[in-house]
C-alpha positions in Angstrom: 17.7 12.6 2.7 20.0 9.3 3.1 17.8 7.1 0.7 17.0 3.3 1.7 19.1 0.8 0.0 16.6 -0.2 -2.9 14.2 2.3 -2.1 13.8 5.4 -3.3 13.6 8.5 -0.9 13.3 12.3 -0.6 16.1 14.8 -1.3 17.3 16.0 2.0 15.8 19.8 2.7 18.6 22.0 2.6 18.6 23.1 6.6 19.5 27.1 5.4 16.4 27.0 3.8 13.8 25.9 6.6 13.3 27.1 10.0 12.5 24.7 13.0 10.2 27.4 14.5 8.5 27.4 11.4 8.0 23.6 11.1 7.1 23.1 14.5 4.0 25.6 14.3 2.8 23.0 11.4 1.3 20.8 14.4 -0.5 23.7 16.2 -3.8 22.2 14.4 -3.6 19.0 16.1 -2.1 20.7 19.5 -4.8 23.1 19.7 -7.9 20.8 20.9 -5.8 20.7 24.0 -4.1 24.2 24.4 -6.3 24.7 27.6 -4.5 22.0 29.7 -0.7 22.6 27.8 -1.0 26.7 28.6 -2.2 25.6 32.1 0.8 23.0 32.6 3.2 26.0 31.3 1.6 28.3 33.9 2.3 25.7 36.7 5.5 24.9 35.8 6.9 28.4 35.8 4.5 28.5 39.3 6.8 25.8 40.4 10.3 27.3 39.1 8.8 31.0 41.0 8.8 28.8 44.2 12.1 27.8 43.7 13.3 31.4 43.3 11.8 32.8 46.7 13.8 30.1 48.3 17.0 32.4 48.2 15.0 35.3 49.2 13.8 33.2 52.6 17.6 32.7 53.1 18.7 36.1 52.8 16.1 36.9 55.4 17.1 33.8 57.9 21.0 35.1 57.5 20.4 38.5 58.2 17.5 38.3 60.5 17.4 35.1 62.8 20.8 33.9 62.3 22.6 37.3 62.8 20.2 38.2 65.9 20.4 34.5 67.5 16.6 34.0 67.1 16.1 30.2 67.3 12.6 30.6 66.6 13.0 32.7 63.6 15.3 29.9 62.3 12.6 27.4 62.8 10.1 29.5 61.2 12.4 30.3 58.2 12.8 26.5 57.8 9.1 25.7 57.6 9.2 28.5 55.0 11.8 26.6 53.4 9.5 23.0 53.6 6.6 24.6 52.3 8.1 26.2 49.5 9.6 22.7 48.4 6.9 20.9 48.8 4.8 23.4 46.8 7.7 23.1 44.0 7.7 19.2 43.8 3.6 19.2 44.1 3.2 22.0 41.1 6.0 19.9 38.6 3.8 16.7 39.7 0.9 18.5 38.7 2.5 19.6 35.6 3.3 16.4 34.5 -0.3 15.2 35.1 -1.7 17.7 33.2 0.0 17.2 30.0 0.5 13.2 30.0 -3.3 12.1 29.0 -3.8 14.9 26.2 -0.5 14.4 24.7 -1.2 10.9 24.3 -4.0 11.6 22.6 -2.5 14.3 20.8 0.2 11.5 19.3 -2.8 9.0 18.5 -4.4 11.2 16.7 -1.1 12.0 14.4 -0.4 8.3 13.7 -4.6 8.2 12.8 -4.0 10.9 10.5 -0.6 9.6 9.0 -2.3 6.0 8.3 -5.4 7.6 6.6 -3.1 9.8 4.9 -1.4 6.7 3.4 -3.9 4.7 2.5 -5.1 7.3 0.2 -1.7 8.3 -1.4 -1.6 7.1 -5.1 -0.1 3.9 -6.2 3.2 5.8 -7.3 3.4 6.8 -4.2 3.8 3.3 -2.7 6.0 2.3 -5.8 8.6 5.2 -4.9 8.6 5.3 -1.1 10.4 2.4 0.9 8.0 0.5 3.9 10.7 1.4 6.6 10.9 5.3 5.7 6.9 5.1 6.6 7.3 2.8 9.6 9.7 5.3 11.2 7.6 8.1 10.7 4.6 6.5 12.1 6.6 5.2 15.3 10.0 6.6 16.0 9.4 10.1 14.7 5.7 10.5 16.3 7.2 9.5 20.0 10.0 12.3 19.2 7.4 14.6 18.7 5.0 13.6 21.7 8.5 13.8 24.0 8.7 17.2 22.5 5.3 18.3 23.4 5.8 17.0 26.9 8.6 17.9 27.9 10.8 21.0 25.6 7.9 22.8 24.4 6.9 23.6 27.9 10.5 24.3 29.5 12.1 26.1 26.7 9.0 29.0 27.6 9.4 27.9 31.4 13.1 28.0 31.5 13.4 31.4 29.7 10.9 33.3 31.6 12.5 31.7 35.2 15.9 33.0 34.0 14.5 36.5 33.3 12.7 36.5 36.3 15.8 35.7 38.2 18.3 38.0 36.6 15.4 40.6 37.5 15.7 39.8 41.1 19.9 39.4 40.7 20.0 42.8 39.6 17.4 44.0 42.5 20.2 42.4 45.2 23.0 43.9 43.7 23.3 45.3 39.9 26.9 45.2 39.2 27.3 41.5 40.4 24.3 40.9 37.8 26.1 42.4 35.0 29.1 40.3 35.6 26.9 37.2 35.4 24.9 38.5 31.9 28.3 38.9 30.4 28.1 35.1 28.7 24.9 36.0 27.2 25.8 37.5 23.8 28.4 34.8 23.3 26.0 31.7 24.5 23.5 33.0 22.1 25.6 33.2 19.3 27.1 29.6 19.5 23.4 28.2 20.5 22.8 29.2 17.1 26.0 27.9 15.5 25.4 24.5 17.0 21.4 24.5 16.4 21.9 24.3 12.8 24.1 21.8 12.7 22.3 19.5 15.0 19.2 20.0 13.3 21.1 18.6 9.9 22.7 15.2 12.2 19.0 14.7 13.8 17.5 14.8 10.4 20.4 12.1 8.7 20.1 10.3 11.8 16.6 10.0 11.7 16.8 9.2 7.9 19.3 6.4 8.3 17.2 4.6 11.4 14.1 4.9 8.4 16.8 2.7 6.1 17.9 0.5 8.8 13.7 -0.2 9.6 13.5 -1.2 6.1 16.5 -3.9 6.0 15.1 -5.3 9.2 11.6 -5.4 7.5 12.8 -7.0 4.5 14.7 -9.3 6.5 12.1 -11.0 8.4 9.4 -10.7 5.6 12.0 -12.7 2.9 13.4 -15.1 5.7 12.3 -18.3 3.9 15.0 -16.8 0.9 17.3 -15.4 3.4 17.7 -19.2 5.0 17.0 -20.9 1.5 19.8 -19.3 0.3 22.1 -19.0 3.0 22.0 -15.1 2.7 22.3 -14.8 6.4 26.0 -13.1 6.4 25.4 -11.2 3.5 22.1 -9.8 5.2 24.1 -9.1 8.3 26.2 -7.3 6.9 24.1 -5.2 5.2 22.2 -4.5 8.6 25.7 -4.2 9.8 26.9 -1.3 7.3 23.5 0.7 7.9 24.1 0.4 11.6 27.2 1.6 11.8 26.1 4.5 9.6 23.4 5.5 12.4 26.0 5.0 15.2 28.3 7.3 13.0 25.5 9.8 13.1 24.7 9.4 16.3 27.8 10.2 17.2 28.2 13.3 15.2 24.8 14.4 17.5 26.9 13.3 20.7 29.8 15.4 19.8 27.3 18.5 19.1 25.8 18.1 22.1 28.5 17.6 24.5 30.5 20.7 22.9 27.2 22.8 23.1 26.6 21.6 26.8 30.5 22.0 27.9 29.5 25.7 26.1 26.5 26.2 28.4 28.2 25.1 31.7 31.8 26.5 31.3 30.8 29.9 30.3 27.9 30.6 33.1 30.6 29.0 35.5 33.4 31.3 34.8 30.7 34.2 35.1 29.2 32.9 38.8 33.2 32.5 39.6 33.9 35.9 38.7 30.9 37.0 40.7 31.5 35.1 43.7 35.3 37.0 44.3 33.5 39.9 43.6 31.0 39.7 46.1 33.2 38.0 49.0 35.5 41.4 48.6 32.3 43.5 48.5 31.0 41.9 52.1 35.1 42.2 53.5 34.6 45.5 52.7 31.6 45.9 54.2 29.4 46.9 51.3 27.5 44.2 51.3 25.8 42.2 53.7 26.3 38.3 54.2 22.4 37.3 53.6 22.7 39.2 50.7 25.6 37.1 49.1 24.0 33.7 50.6 20.5 35.1 48.3 22.6 35.8 45.5 24.4 32.7 45.1 21.5 30.7 46.1 19.2 32.6 43.1 22.6 32.1 40.9 22.4 28.3 41.4 19.0 28.2 41.3 19.5 29.5 37.8 21.9 27.2 36.8 19.8 24.3 35.9 17.5 26.3 33.8 20.6 27.7 32.1 22.1 24.4 31.6 19.2 23.1 30.1 18.8 25.3 27.3 21.2 23.1 25.6 19.7 20.0 25.3 16.1 21.4 25.2 17.3 23.3 21.9 18.7 19.5 21.1 15.4 17.9 21.4 13.5 20.3 19.7 15.6 19.8 16.9 15.2 16.4 16.6 11.3 16.6 16.9 11.8 19.5 14.0 13.4 17.2 12.1 10.5 14.6 12.9 8.2 16.9 12.0 9.1 17.6 9.4 9.5 14.2 8.2 6.1 13.4 9.2 5.0 16.1 7.0 6.7 15.3 3.9 4.1 12.2 3.9 1.2 14.4 5.2 1.8 17.0 2.3 1.8 14.2 -0.6 -1.4 14.6 -2.8 -3.8 11.4 -2.3 -5.6 10.4 -5.1 -8.5 12.3 -4.7 -5.8 15.6 -5.3 -4.0 14.1 -8.3 -6.0 12.4 -10.2 -9.4 13.0 -11.9 -12.3 12.9 -9.8 -15.6 11.6 -10.4 -19.1 13.0 -9.7 -19.4 14.0 -6.2 -15.5 12.8 -5.4 -14.0 16.0 -6.0 -16.7 17.3 -2.8 -15.9 14.4 -1.0 -11.8 15.4 -1.1 -12.3 18.4 0.4 -10.7 17.8 4.2 -12.5 18.8 7.5 -10.7 21.3 9.3 -7.5 22.5 9.3 -5.6 19.2 9.9 -5.1 17.8 6.3 -5.0 14.4 7.2 -6.2 12.7 3.7 -9.8 11.6 4.9 -12.0 13.0 2.5 -15.5 13.4 5.0 -17.9 10.8 4.3 -15.7 8.5 2.1 -16.6 5.9 3.8 -20.1 6.0 3.8 -20.0 6.4 -0.3 -20.1 2.3 -0.6 -23.8 0.9 -0.8 -24.5 -1.5 2.1 -25.8 -4.3 0.2 -24.0 -7.3 -0.1 -24.2 -7.8 -3.9 -21.0 -5.5 -4.9 -22.4 -4.7 -8.3 -25.6 -3.3 -7.5 -24.6 -0.2 -6.1 -24.1 1.6 -9.2 -27.0 1.5 -12.1 -26.3 2.1 -15.5 -25.9 6.2 -16.3 -24.3 7.6 -19.2 -22.6 10.4 -17.8 -19.2 10.8 -19.4 -20.3 8.4 -22.3 -18.6 9.5 -26.0 -20.7 9.4 -28.8 -21.6 6.1 -29.9 -20.9 4.5 -26.5 -24.3 2.9 -25.8 -24.8 2.5 -22.2 -24.9 -1.5 -22.3 -24.7 -2.6 -18.2 -21.5 -5.1 -17.7 -19.7 -4.1 -20.8 -15.9 -3.2 -20.5 -14.3 -0.9 -22.9 -10.7 0.3 -23.5 -10.7 2.9 -25.7 -6.9 4.3 -26.9 -5.7 3.8 -23.5 -2.2 4.8 -22.9 0.5 4.8 -19.7 3.6 5.7 -18.7 4.8 5.1 -15.3 5.0 8.2 -13.4 9.2 7.7 -12.6 9.6 5.8 -15.9 12.8 7.6 -17.8 11.3 10.5 -20.1 13.1 8.8 -22.9 11.2 5.2 -22.5 8.8 4.5 -24.7 4.6 4.5 -22.7 4.2 0.9 -21.1 0.6 0.7 -23.1 0.2 2.6 -26.5 -3.4 3.0 -27.8 -5.0 0.0 -26.1 -9.0 -0.6 -28.0 -10.5 -3.3 -26.5 -14.3 -3.9 -25.7 -15.3 -6.7 -23.3 -18.9 -7.7 -24.0 -21.6 -7.9 -21.2 -21.5 -11.5 -19.3 -18.0 -12.4 -21.2 -14.9 -13.9 -19.8 -11.4 -12.2 -21.8 -8.7 -14.0 -21.6 -5.7 -11.4 -21.6 -2.6 -12.8 -22.9 1.0 -11.4 -24.0 4.7 -12.2 -23.5 6.2 -11.4 -19.8 6.6 -7.8 -19.5 4.0 -6.8 -22.2 1.8 -4.9 -19.4 -0.8 -7.5 -18.9 -1.0 -6.6 -15.3 -0.5 -3.0 -15.7 -3.6 -2.9 -17.7 -5.7 -4.7 -15.6 -4.4 -2.3 -12.6 -6.0 0.8 -14.5 -9.7 -0.7 -14.3 -9.8 -0.4 -10.7 -7.7 3.0 -11.0 -4.9 1.8 -8.7 -3.3 4.0 -11.4 -4.8 6.5 -14.1 -4.3 6.3 -17.8 -2.0 8.6 -19.3 -4.5 8.7 -22.2 -7.7 7.4 -23.5 -10.2 6.3 -21.4 -11.8 3.3 -19.7 -15.6 2.8 -19.8 -17.9 0.2 -17.5 -21.6 0.5 -18.3 -20.8 3.3 -20.9 -19.6 5.1 -18.1 -16.0 6.5 -18.4 -14.5 5.4 -14.9 -13.3 8.9 -14.2 -16.6 9.9 -14.0 -17.1 7.4 -10.9 -16.5 7.9 -7.3 -13.6 5.5 -6.3 -16.2 3.9 -4.0 -18.2 3.7 -6.7 -16.0 2.1 -9.4 -14.4 -0.3 -6.4 -18.0 -1.8 -5.6 -18.4 -2.6 -9.2 -15.0 -4.4 -9.7 -13.4 -6.6 -7.7 -9.8 -8.0 -8.4 -7.7 -11.0 -7.5 -3.9 -10.6 -8.1 -1.3 -13.3 -8.9 0.7 -12.9 -5.6 -1.9 -13.5 -3.2 -2.0 -10.7 0.1 -3.3 -11.9 3.1 -3.3 -9.8 6.5 -3.0 -11.0 9.9 -6.6 -11.8 10.7 -8.5 -15.0 10.4 -9.6 -16.9 7.1 -13.1 -15.1 7.5 -11.6 -11.6 7.7 -9.7 -11.9 4.7 -12.7 -13.3 2.7 -15.3 -11.4 3.8 -13.0 -8.3 2.8 -13.9 -8.4 -0.4 -17.1 -6.7 0.3 -19.6 -4.9 3.0 -22.4 -6.3 4.4 -21.8 -10.0 3.5 -23.0 -13.2 5.6 -21.5 -16.8 6.3 -23.4 -18.3 3.5 -21.3 -15.9 1.0 -18.3 -17.3 2.8 -18.9 -20.6 1.9 -20.0 -20.2 -1.3 -16.3 -18.1 -2.4 -14.4 -20.7 -0.5 -16.6 -23.5 -2.4 -16.1 -21.8 -5.7 -11.9 -21.2 -5.0 -12.3 -25.1 -3.5 -10.7 -23.6 -0.5 -13.7 -25.2 1.6 -11.6 -28.7 2.5 -8.6 -27.3 3.6 -10.2 -24.5 5.3 -12.4 -26.6 7.4 -9.1 -28.6 8.3 -7.7 -25.7 9.9 -7.6 -25.3 13.8 -10.5 -23.2 14.4 -11.7 -23.5 10.8 -12.5 -20.4 9.1 -11.8 -18.3 12.2 -8.1 -19.6 12.7 -5.4 -17.0 12.2 -3.2 -17.1 9.2 -0.8 -14.9 10.3 1.6 -12.3 8.7 1.5 -12.5 5.2 -0.5 -15.2 5.7 3.1 -17.6 5.0 1.5 -20.0 7.2 -0.6 -21.1 4.1 1.1 -22.8 1.1 1.0 -20.7 -1.9 -1.6 -22.3 -3.5 -3.9 -21.8 -0.3 -3.0 -18.2 -0.4 -4.1 -17.5 -4.0 -7.3 -19.8 -3.5 -8.4 -17.5 -0.6 -7.6 -14.3 -2.8 -10.0 -15.7 -5.3 -12.1 -16.5 -3.0 -11.9 -12.8 -1.8 -12.6 -11.6 -5.2 -15.6 -13.4 -5.8 -17.5 -13.4 -2.4 -19.2 -10.3 -3.3 -20.4 -11.1 -6.7 -18.9 -8.7 -8.7 -20.2 -7.3 -11.6 -16.9 -6.8 -13.1 -14.1 -9.6 -12.3 -10.4 -9.0 -12.9 -8.4 -12.1 -12.2 -4.3 -11.7 -12.8 -3.2 -15.5 -13.5 -5.4 -16.2 -10.4 -4.9 -20.1 -10.5 -0.7 -19.9 -11.2 0.2 -21.8 -7.7 -2.4 -24.6 -7.8 -1.6 -28.1 -9.1 -3.5 -29.5 -12.2 -6.0 -31.5 -10.1 -6.8 -28.4 -7.8 -6.8 -26.2 -10.9 -9.5 -28.2 -12.9 -11.6 -28.1 -10.0 -11.3 -24.8 -9.3 -11.8 -23.8 -12.9 -15.0 -25.6 -12.9 -16.3 -23.6 -10.1 -15.3 -20.6 -11.3 -17.1 -21.4 -14.8 -20.4 -20.3 -12.6 -18.9 -17.4 -11.4 -18.0 -16.3 -14.7 -21.5 -16.9 -16.3 -22.7 -14.3 -14.3 -19.9 -11.6 -14.3 -17.9 -9.8 -17.3 -14.4 -10.5 -16.7 -10.9 -10.2 -18.0 -8.4 -12.9 -17.0 -4.9 -12.6 -17.6 -3.6 -15.9 -18.5 -0.2 -17.8 -19.2 -1.6 -21.5 -19.2 -3.7 -22.9 -22.0 -6.2 -24.4 -19.3 -7.1 -21.1 -17.8 -7.2 -19.5 -21.5 -10.2 -21.9 -22.0 -12.2 -20.6 -19.6 -12.6 -17.3 -21.8 -15.1 -16.5 -24.2 -12.6 -14.4 -26.4 -8.7 -14.3 -25.9 -6.8 -10.9 -26.7 -3.3 -10.7 -27.6 -1.1 -8.0 -26.3 2.1 -6.8 -27.8 4.1 -3.9 -27.8 1.8 -2.1 -25.7 -1.1 -2.8 -27.9 -3.7 -4.9 -28.8 -2.9 -7.4 -31.4 -5.3 -9.9 -32.3 -8.3 -10.6 -30.9 -10.6 -13.9 -31.1 -11.2 -17.3 -30.1 -8.5 -19.4 -28.7 -8.8 -21.8 -32.1 -8.7 -18.9 -34.3 -5.8 -16.8 -32.9 -3.6 -20.2 -32.8 -4.5 -20.7 -36.5 -4.2 -16.6 -37.5 -1.5 -15.4 -35.1 2.3 -16.7 -35.2 2.8 -14.8 -32.0 -0.1 -16.4 -30.1 0.9 -19.9 -31.4 4.2 -18.9 -30.3 3.3 -18.2 -26.6 0.8 -21.3 -26.3 3.3 -23.7 -27.7 6.6 -22.2 -26.0 8.5 -22.0 -29.0 10.5 -18.5 -30.4 8.9 -15.5 -29.7 7.2 -13.1 -31.9 7.6 -9.4 -31.7 9.4 -8.5 -28.6 7.3 -6.8 -25.7 7.2 -2.5 -25.4 10.8 -1.1 -24.3 9.0 0.9 -21.8 7.8 -2.3 -20.2 11.4 -3.7 -19.9 13.2 -0.6 -18.3 9.8 0.7 -16.2 6.8 -1.2 -16.0 7.8 -5.1 -15.4 9.4 -3.4 -12.1 7.8 -0.9 -11.2 3.9 -1.6 -12.2 1.3 -3.4 -10.0 3.2 -7.0 -10.4 5.7 -5.2 -8.1 3.5 -3.9 -5.9 1.2 -7.3 -5.1 4.5 -8.6 -2.8 5.9 -7.0 -0.1 5.5 -2.7 0.0 8.1 -0.5 -0.3 10.6 -2.2 -2.3 12.8 -0.4 -4.9 11.2 -0.2 -8.5 13.8 2.8 -9.6 17.0 1.0 -9.9 15.4 -1.6 -13.0 13.5 1.7 -14.7 
């Protein structure tokens, strides 16, 4: 598969090891609910084709009967028969389309819904490695190709094949010698179709992958339009787009050449056979061995079979495109979800069993696991399964015990990003996490809500190993605010209230006040009901960051993880937010990634992360006195020990800090 520029992608499958039929059969679970109407539509289409094959028989009767005998009444009767057959054929064709339109639109919707649910449940390493353009093209263009296949080629490959078979039976019954002449191209056509089919499947897959690459470039250019304009890079972006567009054009032209060659073969060989049969039939009529009516009926039947025969070529082409699209669709659907790849908490393994035979990544009942109460921390009471010896169940305590982590796509020779992290945050305590850029601070915080899974050691909440908790329970206890504030195309209220369930306007206003966002929100055209636009780009960076902070605190979480949440604020606003935030921190256990001394002063204690390990823990003043590395970080002087090499090669570019911005950008090129 052609990789997205700047984004990793699966390798292109070997066309010799795959079967288009076997691939398309994977759609059966989605088609099965509408199989009745689909089968009925095939029968109706076959009846329409058979009505067309009866017309030559009526012509034979007219020519050998009323026309030869000079009977005008018989000619009019034959005309009425032909009119009825024509109307019946047209009516049956319209009925077939009506039968399949609504059900297959439902199938497409089911496929799209299953893909969306699956993507939502895929682990973060998947999203780190896949470009958003490839996912978008699979959810739009590819599904449209699949729907078109189910609507037209699927039925007509069957109908046209049966029509050709019935037609040849009629031809052989009328004059078997002429029928054998028409059968001569069958073997070469089958061989040539197989030859072209394999190549067209590869060309279709390549073109669809390149469309996904092109989608990524367009998406990145639109989302990064400020950078493009600010640096005047519109020409270089246009060149990148044009280069990819040329690749798509080249692939589409290759498909067109293959299709043209197949169409030419499918047209020329039958036409040669028809010409030979016409000459032979004319000679037999001249010799008196064949009636004129039989020859007319024979030729009319041949002409009726011309469309079904010639259509086989492009029906096969559309089927191969659908097979490539189906293969791309199931590449995502086959990716293991968090439930399938990572340790499962109590009850989560049961929830991960997917209903029926459709693998859509949706664990039954997952949506009901969260408590409807508005206080996130109230959903889980302190139990102690999974707690090790000496790990007393202390509600509100966060502990890291020998935690190690390596990014899945990091080079095998690179050291782990985190190496034996031991840290304990007491109940109700605020711990600041400090370290040099790239030391793994954001990575450590991302392990708490299980955005990533530790590769060693364990993390305890309330004395419980988070691996023993379901993700719904865990994410009910823990709330997160990332440095890069991500907002959705929704209202301010909807973005903030996304932080919990069962929340009220009172909770919303309190959260906005804590984040010092109430003033600017009230000044918006519709207050909290104002649409913020895609990614909240209509707001300033500081405004977006305050709304993200409000979202984190709105549900009064038991554990609060903040990744440098005040970095985009001016000094005055930062001081106001800190003053309001102190009241929230007094009611929760918090871990704050901090770079500024003012943010560090919010914390009761400070942990210094260096070389993938906790180098020191203590009060701010103590560390300034006792740790040269910490003092250097705070003063901006020469750095102490270098960060872990793994961070420089992998984590700093592939971790959650890179994932809080535009999804789908490449992380591997710097690993």
